[in-house]
C-alpha positions as CSV (number, residue, x, y, z in Angstrom):
1,M,80.4,89.3,52.8
2,A,80.9,92.7,54.3
3,R,81.8,95.9,52.4
4,S,82.7,98.2,55.3
5,P,83.7,98.0,59.0
6,Q,81.5,97.8,62.0
7,A,84.4,98.6,64.4
8,S,84.2,98.7,68.2
9,D,85.4,101.7,70.2
10,E,88.6,99.8,71.0
11,E,89.2,99.1,67.3
12,N,88.6,102.8,66.4
13,D,91.1,103.7,69.1
14,L,93.6,101.3,67.6
15,A,92.9,102.6,64.1
16,T,94.2,106.1,65.1
17,V,97.7,104.7,65.8
18,P,99.7,106.1,62.9
19,Q,102.7,103.8,62.9
20,K,102.6,100.9,60.5
21,P,103.3,97.5,62.0
22,E,106.6,96.1,61.0
23,V,105.2,92.6,60.1
24,P,101.5,92.1,59.1
25,N,99.6,89.2,60.6
26,P,98.3,87.1,57.6
27,F,96.5,83.9,58.0
28,D,98.7,82.4,55.3
29,E,101.6,83.6,53.2
30,S,99.6,82.9,50.1
31,L,97.0,85.4,51.3
32,V,99.5,88.2,50.9
33,R,100.2,87.1,47.3
34,V,96.5,86.8,46.5
35,V,95.7,90.3,47.9
36,A,98.6,91.7,45.9
37,G,97.2,90.0,42.8
38,V,93.7,91.5,43.3
39,M,95.2,94.9,43.9
40,T,97.0,95.1,40.5
41,S,95.7,96.7,37.4
42,G,96.6,100.2,38.5
43,Q,95.4,99.8,42.1
44,P,97.7,100.2,45.1
45,V,99.4,97.0,46.2
46,G,100.5,98.3,49.7
47,I,97.8,96.7,51.9
48,E,97.9,95.2,55.4
49,I,96.2,92.0,56.6
50,D,95.0,91.9,60.2
51,R,93.7,89.0,62.2
52,N,91.0,90.6,64.3
53,P,89.7,88.6,67.3
54,Q,87.0,91.1,67.9
55,A,85.5,91.4,64.4
56,K,82.2,89.8,63.6
57,G,83.1,89.3,60.0
58,A,85.6,90.4,57.3
59,Y,85.9,94.0,56.3
60,F,88.4,96.6,55.1
61,T,89.5,100.0,56.3
62,H,91.9,102.7,55.0
63,D,92.9,104.8,57.9
64,P,95.8,105.3,58.4
65,Y,96.7,102.8,55.7
66,P,94.7,100.1,53.7
67,T,94.0,97.1,55.9
68,I,91.9,93.9,55.4
69,H,90.5,92.7,58.8
70,L,89.7,89.0,58.9
71,S,87.6,87.6,61.8
72,V,89.2,84.9,63.8
73,A,85.9,84.0,65.3
74,Q,84.2,83.7,61.9
75,A,87.0,81.5,60.6
76,E,86.7,79.2,63.6
77,R,82.9,79.1,63.5
78,M,82.7,78.3,59.8
79,G,85.8,76.0,59.8
80,F,87.7,77.8,57.1
81,N,90.8,76.0,55.9
82,S,93.8,78.0,54.8
83,K,92.8,78.2,51.1
84,E,89.3,79.4,52.0
85,K,90.8,82.1,54.2
86,V,92.8,83.2,51.2
87,W,89.6,83.5,49.2
88,V,87.9,85.5,52.0
89,G,90.9,87.9,52.1
90,G,90.9,88.2,48.3
91,H,87.2,88.9,48.4
92,E,87.6,91.8,50.8
93,A,90.5,93.1,48.7
94,G,88.1,93.0,45.7
95,H,85.6,95.3,47.6
96,H,88.5,97.6,48.1
97,V,89.2,97.6,44.3
98,Q,85.5,97.9,43.6
99,Y,85.3,101.1,45.7
100,L,88.4,102.7,44.3
101,S,87.3,102.0,40.7
102,D,84.1,104.1,41.2
103,P,83.6,105.6,44.7
104,V,80.5,107.5,43.4
105,A,78.7,104.3,42.3
106,Y,79.8,102.4,45.3
107,E,78.5,105.0,47.8
108,K,75.3,105.4,45.8
109,T,74.2,101.9,46.9
110,F,74.2,103.1,50.6
111,K,72.3,106.2,49.7
112,L,69.7,104.3,47.8
113,A,69.3,101.7,50.6
114,K,68.6,104.6,53.0
115,D,66.3,106.4,50.7
116,W,64.2,103.4,49.8
117,A,63.8,102.4,53.4
118,K,62.1,105.7,54.2
119,G,63.4,105.9,57.8
120,D,62.7,102.2,58.6
121,K,66.0,100.8,60.0
122,N,64.9,97.2,59.4
123,L,64.1,97.9,55.8
124,Q,67.4,99.7,55.4
125,G,69.0,96.5,56.4
126,V,66.9,94.6,53.8
127,W,68.0,97.0,51.0
128,H,71.6,96.9,52.2
129,R,71.6,93.1,51.9
130,F,70.1,93.5,48.4
131,F,73.0,95.6,47.2
132,N,75.6,93.6,49.1
133,V,74.6,90.3,47.4
134,F,75.0,91.7,43.9
135,L,78.2,93.5,44.7
136,D,79.5,90.2,46.1
137,V,78.6,88.6,42.8
138,H,80.5,91.2,40.9
139,V,83.5,91.0,43.4
140,N,83.7,87.2,43.1
141,A,84.0,87.5,39.3
142,L,86.8,90.1,39.8
143,V,88.8,87.8,42.2
144,E,88.4,84.8,39.9
145,R,89.7,86.9,37.0
146,R,92.7,88.3,38.8
147,V,94.0,85.5,41.0
148,A,95.5,82.7,39.0
149,P,94.9,79.7,41.4
150,F,91.1,80.5,41.4
151,Q,90.8,80.8,37.6
152,K,89.4,78.0,35.6
153,G,92.1,75.4,35.3
154,G,93.9,76.8,38.3
155,S,95.1,74.7,41.2
156,D,92.3,76.1,43.5
157,Q,89.6,76.6,41.0
158,D,87.1,74.6,43.0
159,I,87.6,76.5,46.3
160,P,85.0,79.2,45.8
161,A,82.3,76.8,44.7
162,E,82.9,74.4,47.6
163,L,83.1,77.3,50.1
164,Y,79.6,78.6,49.0
165,R,78.2,75.0,48.7
166,N,79.3,73.7,52.1
167,K,79.8,76.7,54.4
168,L,78.5,80.1,53.3
169,F,75.3,79.1,51.5
170,K,74.3,75.6,52.5
171,N,71.2,74.5,50.6
172,E,69.4,73.4,53.7
173,G,67.2,76.2,55.0
174,L,67.4,78.7,52.1
175,D,63.6,78.2,51.6
176,R,63.0,79.3,55.2
177,G,63.9,82.9,54.5
178,P,61.5,85.6,53.2
179,R,60.7,85.4,49.5
180,C,62.8,88.4,48.6
181,Y,65.8,86.9,50.4
182,Q,65.3,83.6,48.7
183,L,65.5,85.4,45.4
184,I,68.8,87.1,45.9
185,H,70.5,84.3,47.9
186,A,69.5,81.8,45.2
187,L,71.0,84.0,42.5
188,L,74.3,84.4,44.4
189,R,74.5,80.7,45.1
190,R,73.8,79.8,41.5
191,M,76.6,82.1,40.3
192,M,79.0,80.3,42.7
193,V,77.6,76.8,42.5
194,P,76.2,76.5,39.0
195,D,76.0,72.7,39.0
196,E,73.5,72.4,41.8
197,A,69.9,73.4,42.1
198,V,68.9,75.7,45.0
199,N,66.4,74.8,47.7
200,I,63.8,77.6,47.4
201,T,60.1,77.7,47.1
202,P,58.6,77.0,43.7
203,E,57.0,80.5,43.7
204,V,60.4,82.1,43.9
205,Q,62.0,79.7,41.5
206,A,59.3,80.7,39.0
207,V,60.3,84.3,39.3
208,I,63.9,83.5,38.6
209,D,63.0,81.4,35.6
210,Q,60.8,84.0,33.9
211,P,62.2,85.9,30.9
212,V,63.4,89.5,31.6
213,E,63.8,92.4,29.2
214,F,66.2,95.2,30.2
215,M,67.6,98.1,28.1
216,G,66.3,96.6,24.9
217,T,67.8,93.1,25.5
218,K,65.7,90.0,26.2
219,Y,67.1,87.5,28.7
220,P,65.7,84.0,28.9
221,S,65.7,84.2,32.7
222,L,66.6,86.4,35.6
223,E,69.6,84.1,36.3
224,V,71.0,84.8,32.8
225,L,70.7,88.5,33.3
226,V,72.6,88.3,36.6
227,Q,75.2,86.1,35.0
228,E,75.9,88.7,32.2
229,R,75.3,91.9,34.1
230,F,76.9,91.1,37.5
231,S,79.0,87.9,37.4
232,N,81.3,89.6,34.8
233,A,84.5,91.3,35.7
234,D,84.4,93.4,32.6
235,I,81.2,95.2,33.6
236,P,81.9,98.6,35.1
237,L,80.5,99.1,38.6
238,E,78.3,102.0,37.5
239,R,76.5,99.8,35.0
240,A,76.1,97.0,37.5
241,V,74.5,99.4,40.0
242,F,72.3,100.8,37.3
243,A,71.1,97.2,36.6
244,M,70.5,96.6,40.3
245,Q,68.4,99.7,40.5
246,H,66.3,99.3,37.3
247,A,66.3,95.6,36.5
248,I,66.3,93.7,39.8
249,K,64.7,96.2,42.2
250,P,61.1,96.0,40.8
251,I,61.2,92.2,41.1
252,F,62.7,92.2,44.5
253,E,60.4,95.0,45.7
254,K,57.3,93.0,44.7
255,L,58.4,90.0,46.7
256,L,59.3,92.3,49.7
257,A,55.8,93.7,49.7
258,E,54.3,90.2,49.8
259,D,56.6,89.2,52.6
260,L,55.6,92.2,54.7
261,A,51.9,91.7,54.0
262,E,52.2,88.1,55.2
263,N,54.4,89.0,58.2
264,P,55.1,92.6,59.3
265,N,58.0,91.3,61.5
266,A,59.7,89.3,58.8
267,F,62.7,91.6,58.8
268,D,63.2,92.2,62.5
269,E,66.8,92.0,63.7
270,D,66.5,88.3,64.9
271,A,64.2,87.1,62.1
272,E,65.1,84.1,59.9
273,T,67.2,85.0,56.8
274,G,67.6,81.5,55.4
275,A,71.3,82.0,54.7
276,E,73.4,80.8,57.7
277,G,76.9,82.2,57.5
278,Y,76.1,85.0,55.1
279,D,76.0,88.0,57.4
280,P,76.2,91.5,55.8
281,M,76.9,94.4,58.1
282,S,74.2,95.6,60.5
283,N,72.1,98.6,59.6
284,D,74.4,101.1,61.4
285,A,77.2,100.1,59.1
286,S,75.2,100.8,55.9
287,D,75.9,104.5,56.1
288,P,78.3,106.4,53.8
289,E,80.0,107.9,56.9
290,N,81.7,104.5,57.2
291,F,83.6,105.3,54.1
292,K,85.1,108.6,55.2
293,D,88.4,106.8,56.0
294,V,88.3,105.4,52.4
295,K,87.7,108.8,51.0
296,K,90.6,110.2,52.9
297,Y,92.8,107.4,51.7
298,V,91.8,107.8,48.1
299,K,92.2,111.6,48.3
300,D,95.7,111.3,49.8
301,K,96.7,108.6,47.4
302,N,95.8,110.7,44.4
303,K,97.5,113.9,45.5
304,T,100.2,115.3,43.3
305,A,103.6,116.4,44.7
306,A,102.4,120.1,44.3
307,E,99.3,119.4,46.4
308,R,101.3,117.7,49.1
309,A,103.7,120.7,49.2
310,K,100.7,123.0,49.4
311,E,99.3,121.1,52.3
312,K,102.6,121.3,54.2
313,S,102.9,125.0,53.5
314,E,99.3,125.6,54.7
315,E,100.0,123.6,57.9
316,R,103.2,125.7,58.5
317,I,101.3,129.0,58.0
318,R,98.4,127.9,60.2
319,T,100.8,126.9,63.0
320,K,102.1,130.5,63.1
321,L,98.6,132.0,62.9
322,N,97.3,129.9,65.7
323,A,99.8,131.6,68.0
324,I,98.1,135.0,67.2
325,P,94.9,135.1,69.4
326,E,93.6,138.3,67.8
327,L,92.9,136.6,64.5
328,T,89.6,135.0,63.8
329,E,89.3,131.8,61.9
330,G,88.0,133.7,58.9
331,Q,91.0,136.0,58.9
332,K,93.3,132.9,59.2
333,T,91.7,131.4,56.2
334,E,92.0,134.6,54.2
335,I,95.7,134.8,55.1
336,V,96.3,131.2,53.9
337,E,94.4,131.8,50.7
338,R,96.4,135.1,50.1
339,S,99.7,133.4,50.7
340,F,98.9,130.8,47.9
341,R,97.3,133.4,45.6
342,M,100.4,135.7,45.9
343,S,103.1,133.0,45.8
344,D,104.2,133.7,42.2
345,T,104.1,137.5,42.7
346,V,106.2,137.1,45.9
347,Q,108.9,135.2,43.9
348,R,108.9,137.7,41.1
349,V,109.2,140.7,43.4
350,K,111.9,138.9,45.5
351,K,114.0,138.5,42.2
352,M,113.6,142.3,41.7
353,W,115.3,142.9,45.1
354,W,118.1,140.5,44.2
355,R,118.6,142.3,40.8
356,L,119.3,145.5,42.7
357,I,122.3,144.0,44.4
358,Q,125.6,145.1,42.8
359,K,128.9,143.7,44.0
360,N,132.0,145.9,43.5
361,T,135.6,145.4,44.6
362,E,137.4,148.2,46.4
363,Y,141.1,148.7,45.6
364,Q,143.8,150.5,47.6
365,Q,147.0,151.9,46.3
366,Q,150.1,150.4,48.0
367,E,153.9,150.6,47.5
368,R,155.6,147.4,46.5
369,S,159.4,146.8,46.3
370,G,161.4,144.3,44.4
371,F,161.3,145.5,40.8
372,T,164.3,145.7,38.5
373,S,163.0,148.8,36.8
374,G,161.0,151.8,37.6
375,L,161.0,155.5,38.5
376,D,161.4,155.3,42.3
377,L,164.4,153.9,44.0
378,D,164.0,152.0,47.2
379,T,167.1,153.2,49.2
380,T,166.8,150.3,51.6
381,Q,167.1,147.8,48.8
382,V,170.1,149.7,47.2
383,V,172.2,149.1,50.3
384,Q,171.0,145.5,50.7
385,Q,171.6,144.6,47.0
386,L,174.9,146.5,46.5
387,P,176.9,143.3,45.5
388,T,174.3,142.5,42.8
389,L,174.2,146.1,41.6
390,L,178.0,146.0,41.2
391,T,178.3,142.6,39.4
392,N,174.9,142.3,37.6
393,P,173.0,145.6,37.7
394,S,170.2,144.5,35.5
395,Q,169.1,141.9,38.1
396,A,169.1,144.2,41.1
397,E,165.6,144.6,42.5
398,I,166.1,148.2,43.8
399,F,163.0,149.9,42.5
400,Q,159.5,150.3,44.0
401,R,156.1,150.8,42.4
402,N,152.6,151.9,43.4
403,R,150.1,149.1,42.8
404,Y,146.3,148.9,43.4
405,E,145.4,145.8,45.4
406,P,141.9,144.5,46.0
407,Q,140.8,145.1,49.6
408,R,137.2,143.9,50.0
409,E,134.0,143.2,48.2
410,V,131.3,145.9,48.6
411,I,127.6,145.4,48.1
412,H,125.2,148.1,47.0
413,P,122.6,149.1,48.1
414,R,123.2,148.8,51.8
415,E,119.6,149.5,52.7
416,I,116.2,148.9,51.2
417,E,113.4,150.9,52.8
418,I,109.8,150.7,51.5
419,W,106.8,152.7,52.8
420,L,103.4,151.4,51.9
421,V,100.7,154.0,52.8
422,V,97.3,152.3,52.5
423,D,94.0,154.0,52.4
424,A,91.8,152.5,55.1
425,S,88.8,154.7,54.5
426,G,85.2,153.4,54.7
427,S,84.9,153.1,50.9
428,M,87.9,150.7,50.7
429,F,85.9,148.4,53.1
430,Q,82.6,148.9,51.4
431,E,84.2,147.5,48.2
432,E,85.8,144.6,50.0
433,K,87.8,143.7,47.0
434,F,89.5,147.1,47.2
435,I,91.0,146.5,50.7
436,N,91.7,142.9,49.9
437,R,93.8,143.8,46.8
438,A,95.6,146.4,48.9
439,K,96.4,143.7,51.4
440,D,97.6,141.5,48.5
441,V,100.1,144.3,47.6
442,A,101.2,144.6,51.3
443,Y,101.7,140.9,51.6
444,S,103.6,140.4,48.4
445,T,105.9,143.3,49.3
446,S,106.5,142.2,52.9
447,E,106.9,138.5,52.2
448,S,109.3,139.2,49.2
449,L,111.5,141.4,51.4
450,R,111.5,138.9,54.2
451,L,112.5,136.0,51.9
452,F,115.1,138.2,50.2
453,A,116.7,139.1,53.6
454,A,116.4,135.6,54.9
455,E,118.2,134.2,51.8
456,G,120.9,136.8,52.2
457,L,121.5,135.9,55.8
458,Q,121.5,132.2,54.9
459,N,124.2,132.8,52.3
460,S,126.3,135.1,54.5
461,S,125.9,135.6,58.3
462,D,127.1,139.2,57.8
463,F,124.7,140.0,54.9
464,P,125.1,143.8,54.8
465,V,121.7,144.8,53.3
466,K,119.2,146.1,55.8
467,V,115.6,145.7,55.0
468,K,112.9,148.0,56.3
469,L,109.2,147.9,55.5
470,H,106.7,150.4,56.9
471,L,103.0,149.7,56.5
472,V,100.9,152.7,57.4
473,A,97.1,152.7,57.2
474,F,95.5,156.1,57.0
475,G,92.0,157.4,57.3
476,A,90.3,160.1,59.4
477,P,92.4,159.5,62.5
478,A,95.6,159.0,60.5
479,L,98.5,158.2,62.8
480,E,96.7,158.9,66.0
481,Q,96.7,155.2,66.5
482,P,100.4,154.3,65.8
483,G,99.7,150.6,66.3
484,F,98.6,150.5,62.7
485,E,102.1,151.2,61.6
486,V,104.3,148.2,61.4
487,L,108.1,148.2,60.8
488,I,110.0,145.1,59.7
489,D,113.7,145.6,60.0
490,A,116.9,143.6,59.8
491,S,117.2,143.2,63.6
492,M,114.1,140.9,63.5
493,L,115.2,138.7,60.7
494,P,117.1,136.1,62.6
495,D,113.7,135.0,63.9
496,P,111.7,134.4,60.7
497,T,108.7,133.0,62.5
498,K,108.3,136.2,64.6
499,V,108.7,138.4,61.5
500,E,106.3,136.4,59.3
501,A,103.7,136.2,62.1
502,L,103.9,139.9,62.7
503,I,103.5,140.6,58.9
504,L,100.5,138.4,58.6
505,K,98.8,139.8,61.6
506,Q,99.4,143.4,60.8
507,I,98.2,143.1,57.2
508,E,95.1,141.2,58.0
509,V,93.9,143.5,60.9
510,I,94.1,146.8,58.9
511,P,91.1,148.6,60.4
512,N,88.5,150.8,58.9
513,L,89.7,154.3,59.8
514,G,87.0,156.4,58.2
515,G,88.1,159.3,56.0
516,T,90.8,159.9,53.4
517,N,93.3,162.1,55.0
518,D,96.8,161.2,53.8
519,S,98.7,164.4,54.6
520,L,99.5,163.3,58.2
521,P,101.0,159.9,57.3
522,L,102.9,161.5,54.4
523,E,104.3,164.1,56.8
524,H,105.2,161.3,59.3
525,V,107.1,159.5,56.5
526,L,109.0,162.7,55.6
527,G,110.0,163.3,59.2
528,E,111.2,159.8,59.7
529,F,113.0,159.8,56.4
530,L,114.9,162.9,57.1
531,K,116.0,161.6,60.5
532,S,117.3,158.4,59.2
533,K,120.8,157.8,57.9
534,S,119.4,156.7,54.6
535,G,118.0,160.1,54.2
536,S,121.4,161.8,53.9
537,S,122.4,163.1,50.5
538,A,125.8,161.5,50.7
539,R,124.4,158.0,51.1
540,L,121.9,158.6,48.3
541,K,124.6,159.8,46.0
542,D,126.6,156.6,46.6
543,R,123.4,154.7,45.8
544,D,123.7,153.0,49.2
545,A,119.9,153.2,49.9
546,V,116.7,152.4,48.1
547,N,113.8,154.5,49.4
548,I,110.4,154.1,47.9
549,L,106.9,155.2,49.0
550,V,103.8,153.9,47.4
551,E,100.3,155.1,48.4
552,I,97.3,153.0,47.5
553,T,93.9,154.6,47.6
554,D,90.5,154.5,46.0
555,G,89.4,158.1,46.5
556,A,90.5,161.7,46.8
557,T,92.5,163.0,49.7
558,Q,90.8,165.6,51.9
559,T,94.0,167.6,52.0
560,P,95.2,167.8,48.4
561,E,97.4,170.9,48.7
562,A,99.2,169.7,51.9
563,S,99.6,166.2,50.4
564,R,101.1,167.6,47.2
565,Q,103.6,169.7,49.1
566,I,104.7,166.8,51.3
567,K,105.0,164.6,48.3
568,D,107.2,167.1,46.6
569,A,109.4,167.4,49.7
570,L,109.9,163.7,49.8
571,Q,111.0,163.6,46.2
572,Q,113.3,166.6,46.6
573,N,115.1,164.8,49.5
574,G,115.7,161.7,47.4
575,M,112.7,159.4,48.0
576,V,110.8,157.9,45.1
577,A,107.1,158.7,45.9
578,K,104.4,157.1,43.7
579,A,100.6,156.4,44.1
580,L,98.1,154.0,42.7
581,K,94.4,154.7,42.7
582,I,91.5,152.3,42.1
583,A,89.3,154.1,39.7
584,G,85.6,154.8,39.7
585,T,85.2,156.0,43.2
586,M,83.6,159.5,43.6
587,V,83.7,161.5,46.7
588,G,80.1,161.2,48.1
589,D,78.2,161.6,51.3
590,D,78.1,157.9,52.0
591,Q,81.9,157.9,52.1
592,H,83.1,161.0,53.9
593,P,81.0,162.8,56.5
594,E,83.3,165.8,55.9
595,N,82.2,166.2,52.3
596,D,80.0,169.3,52.9
597,E,83.1,171.1,54.1
598,L,85.2,169.5,51.4
599,R,83.0,171.0,48.7
600,R,83.2,174.4,50.3
601,D,87.0,174.1,50.8
602,P,88.2,171.5,48.3
603,F,91.9,172.2,49.0
604,G,91.6,171.8,52.8
605,R,93.2,175.1,53.7
606,G,90.9,175.6,56.6
607,R,91.5,172.1,57.9
608,M,95.2,172.6,57.5
609,A,95.1,175.7,59.6
610,R,93.1,174.0,62.3
611,G,95.4,171.0,62.2
612,R,98.3,173.2,62.9
613,G,96.7,174.9,65.8
614,G,95.3,177.9,63.9
615,Q,91.9,179.4,64.2
616,Q,89.4,178.9,61.5
617,P,88.8,182.2,59.7
618,Q,85.3,183.6,60.0
619,Q,83.3,183.0,56.9
620,P,80.5,185.3,55.8
621,E,77.0,183.8,55.6
622,Q,76.5,182.2,52.2
623,P,73.2,181.3,50.6
624,P,72.6,177.5,50.2
625,Q,74.4,176.2,47.1
626,P,73.5,173.0,45.2
627,P,75.9,170.1,46.0
628,V,79.0,170.0,43.8
629,E,80.3,166.6,43.1
630,I,84.1,166.4,43.3
631,N,85.8,164.1,40.8
632,A,88.2,161.9,42.8
633,D,90.4,161.3,39.8
634,D,91.0,165.0,39.2
635,I,92.1,165.6,42.8
636,F,94.3,162.5,42.7
637,Y,96.2,163.8,39.7
638,K,96.4,167.3,41.2
639,V,98.4,165.7,44.1
640,W,100.4,163.1,42.3
641,G,100.6,164.2,38.6
642,E,102.8,161.8,36.6
643,D,103.7,159.9,39.7
644,G,100.2,158.7,40.0
645,R,98.4,155.9,38.1
646,I,94.7,155.1,38.0
647,I,93.7,151.4,37.9
648,N,90.4,150.7,36.2
649,N,90.1,147.1,37.4
650,P,90.8,146.4,41.1
651,G,91.8,142.9,40.2
652,T,94.9,144.3,38.4
653,L,96.2,146.3,41.4
654,V,98.9,143.8,42.3
655,E,100.1,143.6,38.7
656,A,100.1,147.4,38.5
657,F,102.1,147.6,41.7
658,E,104.6,145.1,40.4
659,E,105.0,147.0,37.1
660,L,105.4,150.3,39.0
661,L,108.1,148.8,41.3
662,A,110.0,147.2,38.4
663,G,110.0,150.6,36.6
664,V,111.2,152.5,39.6
665,L,114.0,150.0,40.3
666,N,115.2,149.9,36.7
667,Q,115.1,153.6,36.1
668,K,116.5,155.0,39.4
669,Y,118.4,152.1,40.9
670,G,119.3,150.0,37.9
671,D,122.8,149.4,36.5
672,E,124.6,152.5,35.2
673,D,126.7,152.4,32.1
């Protein structure tokens, strides 16, 4: 019986319909119970039964859900009664269990059949029948073990034997098949009809009766070996396939060679097989590709809840990314991987933003009347309560008091503004892990801020905290291409899809900008900061704003003096300015074409003058000097001092950024005693 489907185009079209039929179409109600019985012992029970008028034989599929297909034509042609139909369905369910128990061993039979055939499609069919016969022997033992009516002493214990005796393997004609087919057909029939001799040639019967030694065990006959090694539900599939390959194959292969020597066309498609009714799948079906639907089913069935959640998350991200035509498939994959890799970091950083939030209640002083004692008289009440005052003065409510009443809840800070200034020089891209780790920092910061603001808006439609994230990539052209700066602000947050897609796109398409000139982007940040409301000293004093700049680089700036001055100005005006440097990079000719000038003028004064419209001063001729290597770490510390940190391992950049951020938030913006 068949192990996999040979479906028509129409059937394949039907198989793609995802909805599950409300009522299956079984041959018999008992078939459902039998299939359920076969599918126990840890295997899925949810399986459909389909009457297929187009199918040549019985087979099983798994897409979009496990289904046993039973051929109406075969049942009519062979005259199956209802109980025999139940056996056939249970047999196919057994192949399903067989595959799920060991997919590797099951698929190995198809690979071996293909390899042994050496490109001959007819021989591939021969080897496919070889494996199919012995897998059927193993499956039949499995069904008889698991289905009570077919067990010895059961109500239908004789059904399998009678089915093989009278319909599937009639004795008449078995001897007309090739010798190798007589061998395997006779062994299958003897396993199912042990009380009747088989009609095969004496030559083949002699082969079956000869003693066999396998794996150190001597068996009195080949039939006994098959009985113990295959017709035994306790034998794992892997061991059964191993026995097929090493115990049975040499014997079968010898008879196959004799058959081909006698008749080269003995295994043509229309050649005599000697087993009417036993029709394994055609050659095209004996390909592992037929089991891709099974693999998909098994993979889906074994997924954990976490894996399913990850799949849904990836599908959501890819849907957003597919709307961005500028992204390549490689970039989309990198974004998806980054989102999963950074998920824990995003959650931790998001909690940092929430820990910043402080809720205070504002009180207002108000005058309240109606007191029997106090320092201030309410003249209006004196007149109104004159009778009480004359008769019972202690009860007269003629005084007023000043009381502080709660007015509103105030949240601090009112604004979080983060500037990420990322080195996009050539060396960051030469060491791809450098730029990728910088992108990890940018992603975890932006996504944590987005989720923080989204949660705030979800909890309160008038969430007062504005979120701004600036991502600035710098290099030789610095901000001459402003498209490489992205701003995420609160006005965009009601459309999270738009915000997230923009973040993902801008982070992934950070370009290679050449050199390491950070003075212009820092100057840009200073100008924007001073113009914004959050830059005013009054708001900073009230701790209404969080303003942080972090530069990420792997080298030394080409304008150290200018950069240091701008950094100092930022800090003097209330911004926290820090930097992280990936260590080990030295300024060299392969990184900066300007290095000859940098060595002559390491603090960039000449370039600063030219950048501000000045004329470069005339330099007297100098004799050639040997190259002087500039240590990037020294220049980095000259600019950033204690506000800079060098990271020895690029892989720890994200963790270093997280520590830096936590330290800044706790020290400058944490709770005050």
